[in-house]
C-alpha positions in Angstrom: 6.4 11.6 -8.5 5.3 12.3 -11.8 3.4 8.6 -12.1 1.3 10.1 -9.0 0.5 13.3 -10.5 -0.9 11.8 -13.4 -2.6 9.2 -12.0 -4.8 11.6 -9.7 -8.0 11.9 -11.5 -11.2 13.9 -10.9 -13.5 12.6 -7.8 -17.0 13.3 -7.6 -17.2 12.7 -3.9 -14.9 16.2 -3.1 -11.8 16.8 -1.6 -13.5 17.0 2.2 -15.0 13.5 1.7 -12.5 11.0 3.8 -14.7 8.2 4.4 -15.3 7.1 0.8 -16.7 3.8 2.0 -20.1 3.4 0.4 -22.5 2.0 2.5 -25.0 1.6 0.2 -23.0 0.5 -3.2 -23.1 -3.5 -2.7 -27.1 -3.5 -2.6 -26.4 -1.0 -5.6 -24.2 -3.5 -7.7 -26.1 -6.4 -6.2 -29.5 -4.6 -7.7 -27.5 -4.6 -11.2 -26.4 -7.7 -11.2 -30.0 -8.8 -10.6 -31.0 -7.1 -13.4 -29.5 -9.6 -16.4 -27.9 -12.9 -16.4 -25.2 -12.8 -17.9 -24.4 -15.1 -21.5 -21.2 -17.0 -21.0 -19.9 -18.9 -24.4 -16.3 -19.6 -22.8 -17.5 -21.6 -20.1 -16.2 -25.1 -19.8 -20.2 -26.5 -19.4 -23.2 -25.0 -19.5 -24.6 -26.9 -15.9 -20.8 -25.2 -14.3 -21.0 -22.3 -15.7 -24.6 -21.3 -14.6 -24.3 -22.6 -11.0 -21.2 -20.1 -10.9 -23.4 -17.2 -12.2 -26.2 -18.2 -9.5 -23.4 -18.1 -6.9 -22.6 -14.8 -7.7 -25.7 -13.6 -7.6 -26.3 -15.3 -3.8 -22.4 -14.3 -2.6 -22.7 -10.2 -3.8 -26.1 -10.2 -2.3 -24.6 -12.4 1.4 -21.2 -10.0 0.5 -23.9 -6.6 0.7 -25.6 -7.4 4.0 -22.4 -8.5 5.9 -20.1 -5.5 4.9 -22.4 -3.3 3.6 -23.9 -2.5 6.4 -21.0 -0.5 8.8 -18.1 0.7 8.5 -15.5 2.7 10.0 -13.7 5.6 8.3 -13.3 4.0 4.9 -12.4 0.5 6.4 -15.3 -1.9 5.9 -16.5 -4.6 9.1 -18.2 -7.1 9.1 -21.3 -7.5 11.9 -20.2 -11.6 12.2 -16.9 -12.6 13.6 -18.5 -16.3 13.0 -16.2 -16.7 10.0 -13.1 -14.4 9.5 -11.3 -13.5 6.3 -8.5 -15.6 7.7 -10.8 -18.2 8.8 -12.0 -18.3 5.2 -8.3 -18.2 3.9 -6.9 -21.0 6.0 -9.9 -23.5 5.0 -9.6 -23.0 1.1 -5.8 -23.6 1.6 -6.6 -27.0 3.9 -8.9 -28.1 1.4 -6.8 -27.2 -1.8 -3.7 -29.1 0.0 -6.2 -32.3 1.1 -7.1 -32.1 -3.0 -3.7 -32.4 -3.7 -3.2 -35.2 -1.1 -5.4 -37.0 -3.7 -8.9 -36.5 -1.8 -11.3 -37.2 -5.1 -14.2 -35.8 -2.8 -12.8 -32.4 -2.8 -15.0 -29.9 -4.2 -13.7 -26.2 -3.8 -15.8 -23.0 -4.8 -13.0 -22.5 -8.0 -13.6 -26.0 -8.8 -16.8 -27.7 -8.5 -16.9 -31.1 -10.6 -15.1 -30.8 -13.4 -11.9 -29.4 -15.1 -9.7 -28.2 -12.2 -8.5 -24.6 -12.3 -4.9 -23.7 -13.5 -2.5 -22.2 -11.3 -0.9 -20.6 -14.6 -4.8 -19.5 -15.8 -4.6 -15.7 -15.6 -6.8 -12.7 -15.6 -5.5 -9.0 -16.3 -7.5 -6.4 -15.9 -6.6 -2.9 -17.1 -3.9 -4.7 -20.1 -3.6 -2.0 -22.6 -2.5 0.3 -19.7 1.8 1.5 -19.8 2.0 -0.9 -16.5 -1.3 -3.8 -17.0 0.8 -4.3 -20.8 4.2 -5.2 -19.6 2.0 -7.7 -17.1 0.8 -9.5 -19.8 4.0 -10.0 -21.9 5.9 -10.9 -19.2 3.6 -13.5 -17.9 3.2 -14.9 -21.3 7.4 -15.1 -21.5 7.2 -16.8 -18.3 4.5 -19.7 -19.3 1.2 -18.2 -18.0 -2.4 -18.2 -20.3 -3.5 -14.8 -19.5 -6.5 -13.5 -20.1 -7.4 -9.9 -20.7 -10.6 -8.1 -19.7 -11.2 -5.1 -21.8 -13.2 -2.8 -22.6 -15.9 -2.3 -25.7 -13.9 -0.4 -28.1 -14.3 0.6 -31.7 -9.9 0.1 -31.8 -9.9 -3.5 -30.6 -6.3 -4.6 -28.3 -5.2 -6.4 -31.4 -1.7 -6.5 -30.1 -2.4 -8.9 -26.7 -3.6 -11.8 -29.0 -0.3 -11.1 -30.9 0.8 -11.7 -28.2 -1.3 -14.4 -27.6 -3.3 -13.5 -24.6 -6.4 -14.3 -25.3 -9.2 -11.1 -24.3 -13.1 -11.3 -23.4 -14.9 -7.7 -23.0 -16.8 -6.6 -20.7 -17.4 -3.1 -18.6 -16.0 -2.8 -14.8 -18.5 -0.2 -14.2 -21.5 -2.4 -14.9 -21.2 -6.0 -12.4 -23.1 -8.0 -14.5 -20.5 -7.9 -17.8 -17.5 -9.5 -14.9 -18.4 -12.9 -14.0 -17.6 -14.6 -17.5 -14.5 -13.3 -17.4 -13.6 -14.9 -14.4 -14.4 -18.2 -15.1 -11.7 -20.5 -14.9 -9.1 -18.0 -13.6 -6.9 -18.9 -11.0 -5.2 -15.2 -10.4 -6.4 -12.0 -10.9 -3.9 -8.8 -11.4 -5.9 -5.5 -11.0 -4.3 -3.0 -12.9 -7.2 -0.7 -13.5 -7.5 2.6 -13.3 -9.2 6.4 -14.3 -8.6 7.9 -17.6 -8.2 11.7 -16.8 -11.7 12.0 -19.0 -13.9 9.2 -16.6 -15.6 9.3 -12.9 -12.0 8.3 -11.2 -15.0 7.6 -8.0 -17.3 5.1 -10.7 -14.3 3.9 -11.7 -11.1 3.3 -8.9 -13.9 2.5 -6.2 -17.1 1.7 -6.8 -15.7 -0.9 -9.4 -13.3 -2.3 -7.9 -16.0 -2.7 -4.6 -17.4 -4.6 -7.7 -15.1 -6.4 -8.9 -13.7 -7.9 -6.3 -16.9 -9.3 -5.1 -17.1 -11.2 -8.1 -13.9 -12.6 -7.9 -14.1 -13.5 -4.4 -17.8 -15.1 -5.4 -15.9 -17.1 -8.2 -13.1 -18.8 -5.9 -10.5 -16.1 -7.5 -7.1 -18.1 -5.4 -4.9 -14.9 -5.4 -5.9 -11.3 -6.1 -3.1 -9.1 -6.9 -3.9 -4.8 -6.9 -1.6 -2.1 -7.4 -2.4 1.0 -5.0 0.0 4.4 -4.3 3.4 4.8 -1.8 1.7 6.1 2.0 -1.9 6.2 0.4 -2.7 5.5 4.2 -1.2 8.5 5.0 -2.2 11.2 3.1 -5.7 9.9 3.0 -7.2 14.1 2.4 -6.2 13.7 -1.6 -9.2 11.7 -2.8 -7.6 9.0 -5.1 -5.3 8.0 -2.4 -8.1 7.8 0.2 -9.9 5.3 -2.6 -6.4 3.3 -2.7 -6.7 2.7 0.6 -10.7 2.1 1.0 -10.1 -1.0 -1.8 -7.3 -2.4 0.2 -8.9 -2.9 3.3 -11.5 -4.2 1.2 -9.7 -6.4 -0.1 -8.1 -7.6 3.0 -11.8 -8.9 4.7 -12.4 -10.4 1.2 -11.8 -14.2 2.2 -8.7 -14.2 -1.0 -5.3 -14.4 -1.0 -4.3 -11.4 -1.9 -1.1 -9.0 -2.5 -0.9 -5.5 -2.7 1.7 -3.3 -4.1 2.1 0.1 -3.5 3.8 2.0 -6.7 6.3 5.0 -6.0 6.4 6.0 -9.8 7.1 5.1 -13.1 10.1 6.1 -15.1 8.0 6.1 -18.4 6.2 9.4 -18.0 9.7 11.1 -16.9 10.3 10.9 -21.2 6.6 12.9 -22.0 7.7 15.0 -18.5 10.8 15.7 -19.3 13.1 13.7 -21.6 11.3 15.4 -24.1 10.5 19.0 -23.9 14.3 19.6 -22.9 14.9 17.8 -26.4 12.6 20.2 -28.1 13.3 23.5 -25.5 10.0 23.3 -24.0 9.6 24.8 -20.6 9.3 22.6 -17.5 7.2 23.5 -14.4 8.0 22.4 -11.8 8.0 23.0 -7.7 10.7 24.9 -4.9 10.4 21.6 -2.8 12.4 18.3 -2.2 10.6 16.1 -3.3 12.3 12.7 -4.0 10.9 9.1 -5.5 12.1 5.9 -6.4 11.1 5.4 -9.9 11.1 2.1 -11.5 10.7 0.9 -15.0 7.3 -0.6 -15.5 8.9 -4.4 -17.1 10.8 -4.2 -13.6 7.4 -4.4 -12.1 6.2 -6.7 -13.9 8.8 -8.8 -13.2 8.2 -8.5 -9.4 4.1 -8.9 -10.0 5.1 -12.2 -11.4 7.4 -13.0 -9.0 4.7 -12.2 -6.1 2.1 -14.5 -7.9 5.0 -17.3 -8.1 5.8 -17.2 -3.9 3.9 -18.2 -1.5 5.6 -15.6 0.6 4.4 -12.5 -0.9 0.6 -13.9 0.2 -1.7 -11.4 2.3 0.8 -9.1 2.1 1.4 -4.8 1.1 4.5 -4.3 0.0 6.0 -0.8 -1.5 7.9 -1.7 -4.8 10.3 1.4 -5.2 13.6 1.6 -7.2 17.1 1.7 -6.5 17.5 5.8 -5.7 14.9 8.1 -5.1 14.9 11.4 -7.2 13.6 15.1 -7.1 12.3 17.2 -10.1 15.3 19.3 -10.2 17.9 16.5 -10.0 15.8 14.6 -13.3 15.9 17.6 -15.3 19.3 17.6 -14.5 20.3 14.2 -16.0 18.1 14.8 -18.9 20.2 18.0 -19.7 23.5 15.8 -18.9 22.1 13.4 -21.2 21.1 15.3 -24.0 23.1 18.4 -23.7 20.9 20.8 -23.8 19.8 23.5 -21.3 16.1 23.5 -19.7 13.9 26.2 -19.4 12.3 25.4 -15.9 9.4 28.2 -14.4 8.9 26.9 -10.2 5.8 27.5 -9.2 5.4 28.0 -5.3 3.8 25.5 -3.6 2.1 28.6 -1.6 0.3 29.1 -4.3 -0.7 25.7 -5.2 -2.8 25.3 -1.6 -4.2 29.4 -2.4 -5.4 28.1 -5.3 -7.0 24.9 -4.0 -8.7 26.9 -1.2 -10.1 28.3 -3.4 -11.5 26.1 -6.4 -12.8 23.5 -3.3 -15.8 26.0 -2.8 -17.1 26.0 -6.4 -19.1 22.1 -7.6 -17.6 23.0 -11.4 -13.7 23.2 -10.3 -13.9 20.0 -8.2 -12.1 18.2 -10.4 -9.1 20.8 -10.2 -8.9 20.9 -6.5 -8.7 17.0 -6.5 -5.6 17.6 -8.4 -4.5 20.8 -6.3 -4.4 18.7 -3.2 -2.3 15.8 -5.5 0.2 18.3 -6.0 -0.3 19.9 -3.1 1.5 16.3 -1.2 3.8 16.3 -3.7 5.6 19.5 -3.1 5.3 18.6 0.7 9.0 17.8 0.5 7.8 14.0 1.2 9.7 11.3 -0.2 8.1 8.3 -1.5 10.5 5.8 -1.6 11.2 2.5 0.7 13.7 -0.2 2.0 13.5 -3.4 -0.6 15.3 -5.6 1.7 12.7 -7.8 2.8 10.4 -7.5 -0.4 14.0 -8.8 -2.5 13.8 -11.2 0.2 10.4 -12.1 -0.1 10.2 -12.0 -4.0 13.4 -13.8 -4.5 15.4 -11.6 -6.5 17.8 -8.5 -6.0 18.5 -4.8 -6.7 20.4 -6.2 -9.5 18.1 -7.2 -11.4 16.6 -3.5 -11.3 17.4 -0.7 -14.1 18.3 2.6 -12.3 17.0 5.4 -14.0 20.5 6.7 -14.7 20.4 4.0 -17.4 16.8 4.2 -18.4 17.5 7.6 -19.4 21.0 7.1 -21.1 19.5 4.2 -23.7 16.8 6.6 -24.4 18.3 9.2 -25.3 21.6 7.6 -26.5 18.3 5.8 -29.1 17.3 9.4 -29.7 20.7 11.0 -30.4 21.6 8.2 -32.6 18.2 7.6 -35.0 18.7 11.8 -35.7 22.3 11.3 -36.5 21.3 8.6 -39.2 18.8 10.5 -40.3 20.7 13.6 -40.7 18.7 15.4 -38.1 19.0 18.7 -36.3 19.0 19.0 -32.4 17.6 22.8 -31.8 19.4 22.5 -28.6 22.5 25.7 -28.6 22.0 25.1 -32.3 24.0 21.7 -32.1 24.6 19.8 -35.1 24.4 15.6 -35.3 
């Protein structure tokens, strides 16, 4: 649940705008792309790269005309049924199979004359984030050639290069900068999302559409996208609505895809609950029974790479959940037990959240707060963000024994912290308990 709380970002579309599929966006993306021709320095050959860039321009125009004109409640629908996305995927698979059988005359969109694209070549978008960096490390450990798309920044992502990955600079909000990053890539893993200070609509919808269009035009074989559990059931929340719309857009892109819906991460629980308990800081909660099946981001990365390896995971939407779901009260109680302290919890009635949202939604300058409260209202509705993982484990070739439980994760954290305090002669402020 905490993962969902921290992920909700301000959205300029408005809390009531359920139909987020922008009918005019693709043409706008094309106009941006046509303003300048990207310079590619890492391509295998100049002619091959120019051919791909030209194909991106042409495909973007065709894609805009095919998908941009019609939509039903946020779901894009192509005008022509002559070649459905399923047919396109079948044709591409058949072409790849013929190429593997030794037919030298076969050429695919991703593999014009030249060096074939390796199946181990991977592009990770959002590689510096909490989940993205774990995906990079796991992929490198498993022998993948990992390229990381990072935004231009004052502090470059040196740690990614230190691990063995390569980096390429691009701006997700500027489609013309994207094509060079996709050259020679087989699989894309998209772990990007807007930061609190950024425009969520621009990053989590407009940039996603441009990225998917570029990936499809460049012949990417597999696209992995992270979504939110039950986003299709709570489309009144802007971020969940955008996640669902991206899922539907990806399905009609013609690429093989895998959508992984996440329930919640364990990592934010440290800052949200464990540290405040140790430092006797107040905690805020609601009087609800909402439960979340948290996962360690390292386990999410492990599941992601399993999905990439296995054909059974292609064109599937799967929910990834931990072995057990917990309410906020249960998480706090676990932190109290392991930390030897008593938390100071202040409860916020759900009715107050609803009232506050009803007031803030009428003012433009409070729309961001209204969006966040809409998300909080869903979290406080008593639903369970969990899933039966039996079938998913079969698809991924994994078992529940390979997944870290929340008890194990928090126990490891508290044992390390308390041991460190003891080592330096520190003092825990709870109940004058000296170590």
